[in-house]
C-alpha angles and dihedrals in degrees: 000000000000090000092055090048089053089048091055091046089054090054090050093061116092094220090056091054091047090051091051091050091051092050089060101029099054099054090038092055092047090048095050098043098041097042092051097037098047095037109127092354096140089054091061098073086127086076091065115097122220124190121222121205118189114198094160096083121219093346091058094053091080090050092048091050091050090053092048093053096038107048121082091227136085110261136210125189122223131190095218138028091229093059092046092050091052089054091048091051088052089056096250095115132046095196141359121222109202123196100202126216114278089019092142096036092056091066091061095045102035105018090236139061136193134236117203123217121191118200123182110224089208091070128095114298093230093048092049091050093049098050095040092052090051096051096084091047091051091051092049093049092049090050093052095049102037098039102027093147092063112080101209141069101289109170117057123198124239114185116196115195108206122204090010115180116195096196107087091200090067090056087063094054097088090054093046096048097035105038108019088054088063091051092049093048092046090055091046093053091053089060094042090052089056090048090050091054090051091053095053092088095063105023137055121245092253093049088053093044098050094037088055092049092053090049092048092049091051090048090050094052097043099039095046090049094049094046094045090049092052092045090053089060090064104032133051100207128191091233121071123255091254092052090050093047097046091049092048090050089056091047090054093049094049093046090049092048093051097046092042091052090058091060092048091052104034106021114201091002090062095098089064090054093047092047090049088061092058099078090041092054095045091049098046097040091095097218094103100033126358114261088231090068094055124097109287092250092064104036098095101030092093091068089068098047128077103226098054091051090045094050094047090048092051092049087062097040092050102037114024110007090230120157117287095186094117091054091046089054092048092050092047092052091046090052095044096047097044092044089050091053090050091050093048092048091050091050091052094052112098109244118248118244111289116265112265114246114214118211115249112273095016122125 
């Protein structure tokens, strides 16, 4: 009988009810978002963009046209390999197909010729796998159509992996710095919200608000510096330490602003909102599967969330050193807008009664 009484007492505690809700809510949110977002993703390879570089002059034009009409991807032509590689480093291309100089002449002199495929290892794992597996088929098809009178395998495949990093641990760094930061900050703000409620008795709402902002800024500076320093011990990144740290500082600030806004808007229900953003951010980050291959509803959501911008920025800082200015702008806007919402919501809340000041020596 005592056990059942304890069972009922458990159910009467608010934290128990919250825990039960989380046990159902978290897997349900992942299930709904991922099943609808990833549905049919592998069938959307036509959303991937491949660059074509023709260095074989007029003779290569026919080959380039055959590739454009034959591949299942969107294609973009470039005058030089350097320009195409810059676009690939910026994340605009999944692969580059290069028709080298003397491509056609080599068939007459050597009996074979070679097609070059450049794949950035900083791209999505799924995207890399898809385009790499299609490279041999593209070469074979081009050989059959362009050199149909020669009865042998004409076009060989040369895959060049750019920005290749052999240490698998480094490939996890964008996820650690970009996404796990959000999880850590989210957990921190749960505790700070509890602390803020405890301080209401003796402090005004604006004292609590601005005191909390100063604390959060100090945490952002110190935590981002410590984590970037430790990360630099394991990874030799293309970007400098100061570029990595300043970007991570901005990631911290934007994650703090978003998770803090949830508490200002939803109070004790805020953890549910912040947790609901986790599957959305993982799905739209683009390091597992390109956002372009997601269901249309989810393709652009990542622009408005901190972790996807952070992860994409780190892919460039770590692998290629390409510009991260667009992600910096996104993170700044996320931080500014969400902080502004928090400030407005705080201003609209009626202040609690002023703390009572007791005269010195009174009891």
